[in-house]
C-alpha positions in Angstrom: 103.6 144.2 -133.6 105.6 146.9 -134.6 107.1 148.8 -131.6 103.8 147.1 -129.1 105.0 145.7 -125.9 103.2 143.6 -123.5 104.6 143.2 -119.9 102.9 140.7 -118.1 102.5 140.5 -114.3 102.7 136.9 -112.3 101.2 135.9 -109.7 103.7 134.4 -106.9 102.0 131.3 -106.1 105.0 129.7 -103.8 103.3 130.7 -100.9 99.4 129.3 -102.0 100.2 125.8 -100.3 98.7 124.4 -103.3 100.4 124.1 -106.9 96.9 124.7 -109.1 96.5 128.2 -107.9 97.4 131.5 -106.1 96.0 132.6 -102.7 93.2 133.9 -102.6 90.6 134.3 -99.5 89.9 131.4 -97.9 86.4 132.1 -96.6 82.9 133.6 -98.9 80.2 135.3 -97.1 76.8 136.1 -98.3 73.6 137.1 -96.7 71.6 134.7 -96.8 67.9 135.4 -98.0 64.5 135.1 -96.3 62.9 132.1 -95.6 66.1 130.1 -96.9 67.4 126.2 -95.7 71.1 126.0 -94.1 73.1 122.6 -94.2 76.4 122.2 -93.1 78.9 119.7 -94.4 82.4 118.7 -94.5 84.6 118.3 -97.0 87.9 116.9 -97.0 91.2 117.5 -99.5 90.2 121.6 -100.1 92.7 123.1 -100.1 92.9 126.4 -101.6 90.6 128.8 -103.4 90.7 126.7 -106.9 89.6 123.5 -105.3 86.6 126.0 -103.3 85.6 126.6 -106.3 85.2 123.9 -107.8 83.1 122.5 -104.9 81.2 126.0 -105.2 80.0 125.3 -109.4 79.4 121.7 -108.0 77.0 122.1 -105.9 75.5 125.4 -106.8 74.1 123.1 -109.8 72.1 121.3 -107.5 68.1 122.0 -108.0 66.7 124.5 -105.6 70.4 125.4 -104.7 70.3 129.3 -103.6 74.0 130.0 -102.3 77.2 127.7 -101.5 79.4 128.9 -98.9 82.8 127.7 -98.1 85.2 127.8 -94.8 88.3 126.4 -96.3 90.8 125.3 -93.6 94.0 124.2 -96.3 95.0 120.4 -94.9 91.6 119.7 -92.7 87.9 119.5 -93.1 86.5 122.5 -94.6 82.5 123.7 -94.5 80.8 123.6 -97.0 77.2 125.5 -96.1 74.4 125.3 -98.9 71.4 127.5 -98.6 68.4 126.3 -100.8 64.5 127.2 -101.3 64.0 123.1 -100.1 66.0 120.5 -98.3 68.4 119.3 -100.6 69.3 115.2 -100.0 72.9 115.1 -98.4 72.7 112.4 -101.2 72.8 115.1 -103.8 75.1 117.0 -102.1 77.5 114.1 -101.6 77.2 113.1 -105.6 78.6 116.9 -106.6 81.4 116.7 -104.5 82.4 113.5 -105.5 82.1 114.8 -109.4 84.0 117.7 -108.3 86.9 115.3 -106.9 86.4 115.4 -103.2 84.9 113.5 -100.5 82.5 114.7 -98.1 84.1 113.9 -94.2 82.8 111.3 -91.8 82.7 114.2 -89.2 
């Protein structure tokens, strides 16, 4: 690497509230498709965008799910909205959330 240099920019994570990632937007948005079925679930323990991403990926793997939206409430109960072509059993959502390392809230 003669004469080559690389500048790496680091992201300040001191204000992220979580040690696993840098701050991200706390709410994702998308436009539901016509005829979509929507169901919302409370999830406890999400603290950052990385946490929300893990839940989004896990729930998105459920059959017939077309979109997953999360309203992140760090330190509180976040709302996970699942859009699907057919009704998705709550047990399937609970299992996916638990596989991601979180729990549905009792509320």
